C-alpha positions in Angstrom: -16.5 -7.2 39.8 -13.0 -7.8 40.3 -10.6 -4.5 40.2 -9.1 -5.5 36.7 -12.9 -5.7 35.5 -13.5 -2.6 37.0 -10.4 -0.9 35.1 -11.0 -2.7 32.1 -14.8 -1.0 31.9 -13.4 2.4 33.0 -10.6 2.4 30.0 -13.5 1.3 27.4 -15.3 3.9 29.5 -12.9 6.9 28.5 -12.2 5.2 24.9 -15.5 5.6 24.5 -15.3 9.4 25.1 -12.7 10.0 23.1 -13.8 8.8 20.1 -17.5 10.7 20.9 -14.8 13.6 20.8 -12.5 12.8 18.1 -15.3 12.3 15.6 -17.4 15.3 16.8 -13.8 17.3 15.8 -13.7 15.5 12.9 -16.5 16.8 11.3 -15.5 20.0 12.2 -11.5 19.3 11.1 -11.4 16.5 9.3 -7.7 16.5 8.6 -6.7 17.5 12.4 -9.3 14.9 14.3 -8.1 12.1 11.7 -5.0 13.4 12.9 -5.5 13.1 16.4 -6.7 9.8 15.9 -3.6 8.4 14.2 -1.6 9.6 17.2 -3.8 7.8 19.9 -3.4 4.6 18.1 0.5 4.8 17.6 -0.1 5.1 21.4 -2.1 2.4 22.0 -0.5 -0.4 18.9 2.8 1.3 18.2 4.2 -1.9 19.7 2.4 -4.1 17.4 2.7 -2.2 14.2 5.8 -0.9 12.3 6.6 2.9 12.5 6.3 3.3 9.1 1.9 2.0 9.1 1.0 5.2 10.8 3.5 7.4 9.3 1.7 6.5 6.2 -1.7 7.3 7.8 -0.4 11.1 8.1 0.4 11.2 5.0 -2.3 9.9 3.5 -4.7 11.8 6.1 -2.7 14.6 4.6 -3.4 14.7 0.8 -7.1 15.3 0.6 -7.2 14.2 -3.2 -5.4 10.9 -2.2 -7.9 8.0 -3.0 -8.2 6.7 0.0 -8.6 10.0 2.0 -11.1 10.5 -0.6 -12.9 6.8 0.6 -11.9 7.8 4.3 -14.3 10.7 3.5 -17.0 8.7 2.1 -16.8 6.9 5.1 -17.6 9.2 7.3 -19.8 11.3 5.6 -22.6 8.4 4.0 -22.4 6.0 6.9 -24.2 6.7 10.4 -22.1 8.2 13.2 -23.1 5.2 15.7 -21.8 2.8 13.1 -18.6 4.6 13.0 -18.4 4.6 16.6 -19.6 0.9 17.2 -17.4 -0.3 14.7 -13.9 1.8 16.3 -15.0 0.9 19.7 -15.7 -2.7 19.5 -13.8 -3.5 16.3 -11.4 -1.3 16.5 -10.7 -0.5 20.2 -11.6 -3.8 22.4 -11.4 -6.7 19.3 -8.0 -5.1 18.0 -6.5 -3.9 20.9 -7.7 -4.9 24.1 -8.7 -8.2 23.0 -5.8 -8.2 20.9 -3.6 -7.9 23.4 -4.7 -10.2 26.1 -5.0 -13.3 23.8 -1.4 -12.3 22.6 -0.6 -12.0 26.7 -2.0 -15.5 27.2 0.1 -17.0 24.3 3.2 -15.6 26.2 2.0 -17.1 29.8 0.8 -20.1 28.2 2.7 -21.5 25.2 0.2 -21.7 22.6 -2.4 -19.2 21.1 -5.7 -19.0 21.0 -7.7 -17.2 18.6 -8.4 -12.9 18.2 -11.5 -14.1 16.0 -14.0 -17.5 16.3 -16.1 -18.1 13.5 -19.1 -20.4 14.1 -22.3 -21.5 12.6 -25.3 -20.6 13.7 -27.2 -23.4 11.9 -26.3 -25.6 8.9 -29.7 -24.5 7.1 -30.2 -22.5 4.3 -32.5 -20.9 2.1 -30.1 -21.6 -1.4 -28.5 -24.8 -2.3 -25.4 -23.0 -4.2 -23.5 -25.2 -6.4 -20.5 -26.5 -5.5 -20.7 -25.5 -1.7 -19.2 -27.6 0.7 -21.8 -26.1 3.4 -24.6 -27.6 1.1 -23.3 -30.7 1.9 -23.9 -30.2 5.4 -27.3 -31.1 6.0 -30.1 -28.4 7.5 -30.8 -29.9 10.5 -28.4 -29.0 12.9 -27.9 -26.1 15.3 -25.6 -24.3 17.5 -29.0 -23.6 20.4 -29.2 -19.6 21.5 -27.4 -20.6 24.9 -24.6 -22.6 22.6 -23.9 -19.3 21.1 -24.0 -17.4 23.9 -21.9 -19.3 25.8 -19.0 -19.4 23.6 -18.9 -15.4 23.5 -19.2 -15.1 27.4 -16.3 -17.8 27.6 -14.4 -15.9 24.5 -14.8 -12.9 26.1 -13.3 -13.9 29.3 -10.1 -15.3 27.4 -10.4 -11.9 25.3 -11.9 -12.3 22.3 -14.2 -10.0 21.0 -14.5 -10.8 17.3 -17.5 -13.0 16.2 -17.9 -14.2 12.8 -20.7 -15.8 11.6 -21.2 -18.3 8.7 -23.3 -21.8 8.3 -25.9 -22.2 6.3 -27.1 -19.2 6.2 -26.5 -17.5 9.9 -29.1 -14.8 8.7 -31.9 -17.6 9.0 -31.3 -17.0 13.1 -31.4 -13.4 12.2 -33.7 -12.7 15.8 -30.9 -14.4 17.8 -28.0 -13.1 16.1 -29.3 -9.3 16.9 -30.2 -10.8 20.9 -26.4 -12.0 20.9 -24.7 -8.2 19.7 -26.9 -6.7 22.1 -26.0 -8.9 25.0 -22.5 -8.4 24.4 -22.4 -4.8 23.4 -18.4 -5.0 23.9 -18.0 -7.8 21.3 -18.5 -7.5 17.1 -19.9 -9.5 15.3 -19.5 -10.6 11.8 -21.8 -12.2 9.1 -20.8 -13.7 5.7 -24.5 -14.2 4.2 -26.0 -15.1 0.9 -27.8 -11.6 1.3 -31.3 -12.9 0.6 -32.8 -12.2 4.0 -31.9 -8.9 4.4 -35.0 -6.8 5.0 -35.2 -3.0 6.2 -36.2 -3.9 9.3 -32.8 -6.0 9.7 -31.3 -3.0 9.0 -32.6 -0.8 11.4 -31.7 -3.5 14.2 -28.1 -3.4 12.9 -28.0 0.7 12.7 -29.4 0.9 16.3 -26.8 -1.4 17.7 -24.2 -0.6 15.5 -21.7 -4.2 16.7 -23.1 -6.1 13.3 -21.4 -5.9 10.1 -22.2 -7.9 6.9 -20.1 -9.5 3.9 -22.8 -10.5 1.1 -21.4 -13.1 -1.2 -21.6 -13.0 -5.0 -19.7 -14.5 -7.9 -20.3 -12.3 -10.7 -23.1 -10.5 -13.1 -26.8 -12.1 -12.7 -26.1 -14.9 -15.3 -22.8 -15.8 -13.6 -23.9 -15.6 -10.3 -27.7 -17.2 -10.7 -25.7 -20.4 -12.2 -24.1 -21.0 -9.6 -26.8 -19.1 -6.6 -30.1 -20.0 -8.1 -32.5 -17.7 -10.4 -32.9 -14.2 -9.0 -30.9 -14.4 -6.0 -28.4 -11.8 -7.8 -31.7 -9.4 -7.7 -32.1 -10.0 -4.3 -28.6 -9.2 -3.5 -28.3 -5.8 -5.2 -31.6 -4.8 -2.9 -29.5 -6.1 -0.2 -26.7 -3.5 -0.9 -29.8 -0.6 -1.6 -30.8 -1.0 1.9 -27.6 -1.4 3.4 -26.8 1.7 1.9 -29.6 3.5 2.7 -29.5 2.8 6.2 -25.7 3.9 6.5 -24.0 0.8 6.8 -20.6 -0.3 6.8 -20.5 -4.0 4.3 -18.4 -6.0 2.1 -18.7 -8.9 -0.4 -17.7 -12.1 -0.1 -16.3 -13.8 -3.2 -15.2 -17.1 -3.8 -13.2 -17.1 -7.0 -12.6 -20.1 -9.6 -11.0 -20.8 -12.8 -14.5 -19.6 -14.1 -15.0 -16.7 -12.4 -11.7 -14.9 -11.5 -11.1 -12.0 -14.0 -15.3 -11.4 -14.1 -15.1 -10.9 -10.5 -11.8 -8.6 -10.4 -13.3 -6.5 -13.6 -13.3 -2.6 -13.3 -16.9 -3.1 -14.8 -17.9 -5.8 -11.6 -16.1 -3.3 -9.3 -17.6 -0.2 -10.6 -21.0 -1.4 -9.9 -20.0 -2.2 -6.4 -18.9 0.6 -5.6 -21.9 2.2 -7.0 -23.9 0.0 -4.3 -22.4 1.1 -1.2 -19.2 -1.9 -0.7 -16.4 -1.5 0.9 -14.4 -4.0 0.5 -14.1 -7.2 -0.8 -12.9 -10.8 0.8 -11.8 -13.0 -1.6 -11.4 -16.3 -1.3 -9.7 -18.8 -3.2 -11.9 -22.0 -4.3 -11.2 -24.7 -1.8 -12.2 -28.7 -3.1 -13.6 -29.6 0.5 -15.7 -32.4 0.5 -16.4 -36.1 -1.1 -17.9 -34.4 -4.2 -16.1 -30.5 -4.7 -14.7 -30.5 -8.2 -10.9 -30.2 -8.6 -11.9 -28.8 -12.2 -12.8 -25.2 -10.5 -8.8 -24.7 -9.0 -6.8 -21.7 -11.2 -4.0 -23.4 -13.4 -0.4 -21.3 -11.8 -1.1 -18.6 -14.5 -4.3 -17.8 -12.7 -3.5 -17.2 -9.7 -0.8 -15.3 -10.3 -3.2 -13.1 -12.5 -5.0 -12.6 -8.9 -1.7 -11.8 -7.2 -1.1 -9.1 -9.0 -5.0 -8.0 -9.7 -5.7 -7.4 -6.1 -2.7 -5.0 -5.2 -4.0 -3.3 -8.3 -7.3 -2.5 -7.1 -6.4 -1.4 -3.7 -3.2 0.4 -4.7 -2.5 4.2 -3.8 -2.5 5.0 -7.4 -4.9 3.3 -9.8 -7.5 0.9 -9.0 -10.4 1.3 -6.8 -11.6 3.1 -4.0 -12.0 -0.1 -2.6 -10.5 -2.4 -0.2 -9.2 -6.1 -1.6 -8.4 -8.7 0.6 -7.1 -12.2 -1.0 -6.7 -14.6 2.3 -4.5 -17.3 -0.2 -2.6 -14.6 -1.8 -2.1 -12.1 1.1 -0.6 -14.7 3.4 2.6 -13.0 3.1 0.9 -10.0 4.8 0.3 -12.2 7.9 3.0 -14.5 8.3 1.4 -17.5 6.5 -1.7 -19.7 7.5 -3.9 -17.9 10.5 -5.9 -21.1 11.6 -5.5 -23.7 14.0 -6.0 -20.8 16.9 -3.0 -18.4 15.9 -5.6 -16.0 14.8 -8.9 -17.8 13.9 -10.9 -21.1 14.5 -14.2 -22.3 13.5 -17.1 -24.0 15.3 -19.4 -25.9 13.0 -23.1 -26.3 14.4 -22.3 -28.8 15.4 -20.1 -27.6 18.0 -17.1 -29.2 16.3 -14.3 -26.8 17.1 -12.1 -27.0 13.7 -8.6 -25.3 13.0 -10.6 -24.1 9.7 -13.9 -23.6 8.0 -12.1 -25.6 5.1 -11.1 -28.0 7.3 -12.9 -30.0 9.0 -11.5 -31.9 11.4 -10.9 -31.9 15.2 -10.7 -33.6 18.7 -13.1 -31.0 20.2 -16.7 -30.3 21.2 -17.9 -27.6 23.2 -20.9 -29.7 24.7 -18.3 -32.1 26.1 -15.8 -29.4 27.0 -15.0 -25.6 28.2 -14.3 -23.4 24.3 -10.4 -23.3 26.5 -10.2 -26.9 26.9 -11.9 -26.8 23.0 -8.9 -24.4 22.2 -5.8 -26.1 23.6 -6.7 -29.8 21.7 -4.0 -31.8 20.4 -5.1 -30.9 17.1 -4.5 -27.3 17.1 -1.2 -27.7 19.6 -0.1 -29.6 16.4 -1.7 -26.7 14.1 0.0 -24.2 15.7 3.6 -25.8 16.3 4.2 -26.5 12.2 3.2 -22.7 11.2 4.4 -21.9 8.5 4.1 -24.7 6.9 6.1 -23.0 4.4 8.8 -20.5 4.7 7.3 -19.0 1.3 4.0 -17.6 2.6 2.6 -17.0 -0.7 1.8 -20.9 -0.1 0.4 -20.7 3.0 -2.3 -23.3 3.8 -1.8 -26.7 5.5 -4.7 -28.4 2.7 -4.4 -26.3 -0.6 -0.2 -25.8 -0.9 1.5 -27.8 1.5 -1.2 -31.4 1.8 1.7 -33.5 2.9 1.3 -31.2 6.3 -2.2 -31.8 7.6 -2.1 -35.7 6.8 0.6 -35.7 9.2 -0.8 -33.0 11.7 -4.6 -34.7 11.9 -2.8 -38.3 11.6 -0.8 -37.5 14.5 -3.5 -35.9 16.5 -5.9 -38.5 15.7 -8.5 -36.0 14.6 -11.9 -36.6 13.6 -13.8 -36.0 10.4 -16.4 -33.8 11.6 -18.3 -33.5 8.0 -21.9 -33.5 9.0 -22.6 -35.5 5.9 -20.1 -37.7 4.5 -16.8 -37.8 6.2 -14.1 -37.7 4.2 -10.6 -38.6 5.1 -7.3 -36.5 5.3 -5.5 -38.5 2.3 -8.7 -38.3 0.4 -8.8 -34.2 1.1 -5.1 -33.4 0.3 -5.0 -36.3 -2.4 -7.0 -33.5 -4.7 -4.6 -30.6 -4.5 -1.3 -32.5 -4.8 -1.1 -31.5 -8.7 -2.2 -27.8 -8.0 0.6 -27.6 -4.8 3.5 -29.2 -7.4 2.4 -26.6 -10.2 2.3 -24.1 -7.5 5.1 -23.9 -5.8 7.7 -22.6 -8.3 5.5 -19.6 -9.5 5.3 -18.9 -5.6 8.9 -18.7 -5.5 9.5 -16.5 -8.2 6.7 -13.6 -7.0 8.5 -14.4 -3.5 12.2 -13.8 -5.1 10.7 -10.4 -7.0 8.2 -8.7 -4.0 9.6 -10.1 -1.1 7.0 -8.1 1.3 7.3 -9.6 4.1 10.5 -11.1 5.7 10.0 -15.2 5.4 10.4 -17.5 9.0 11.6 -21.0 9.1 9.1 -23.2 8.8 7.3 -24.8 11.6 7.8 -28.4 12.6 5.9 -30.9 11.6 4.9 -34.2 13.5 5.9 -37.8 12.6 4.5 -39.0 10.2 
């Protein structure tokens, strides 16, 4: 063991003991314990976040009647204490502080970023065949072996990557391997986007025992709307999964793809009230992406519908009003993270064939983990071109290289000589981006108006695109 490894392990042990002490103290004097945790967080991460973030947290903690303090209290009252600790220790300290700091130092030294999060597909297999799902077109015969998954995480941890998301296919087809992976790599945090139909009490018990696995369950609306896309009986299975997760004191959320057909339903008061009653703590909202040769651009939102989502998500999670559930909208929250986070800037995707892609929606690559190290894959020409061009637009309400800046992705893919990694029907960048041209043109003036009216973040100059 090197001195640095010893130092890292010792620091983690100290942080673990500190969390134990704070949680114990929080149970006796919750306000004082949470204020102490905020003070410690500011000492650790004060150089990465504005002081107003920590001051805002203190103000919230000091107001027991505030919406978000009630939310925190419900978490501490209802979530298993070991699960709380492991989320704070692994997702918070190990990935959020230690890991992010290490990957940031790498960027300063080498001139390009390695991701803070890796999203990987254990398998292309799925027990559902949802309408319009690009993953369903991948086929059902390709998987990363357990040895592949273990190697990715082992190499990733050496680079400072301690957060691993999983999708597919249906990742819970590989429940046994996910449990084994989380137990072997107990410093890392594992997070699966799942259709929820394979969640059972035995798996919930393992999640509770380990504490470093969490889930986001896919749901597209109420029963009729959800099952139209996902199959008869799916909605009730997901509701049962939520009941099991809640009974076991686990933290979980939802993954919601919004389209022109369901965007109002999945943000309605009635829908959110149902999720909150079921124990859902947060919602990931993903804008529909027309990925795949057979994808339908008709499901894309028009500008008025997308603007509705912009305002509605902010209303839901506001400090006053809204709902006691946290909502993220990856497309419309680009202003808070400086635009696109893909291409290794904050995250990347590894498909079940081992291809290392910029994004779960961008199926092109120069690298495969079966042919090279993870570090070499993360330094591929496509990723470097991606990062050089970020942000693709100085208006971060137009963050994506495909959806809002389709000309950018075509140039990047062609300049990097990246190949299509679609496992069923390879799609050219021109074909993919051609489906987004009208959308991008129509959304641009609305995005500009919203930016002028709501300047949340300072704009950054556009990145540099490669020559055509």
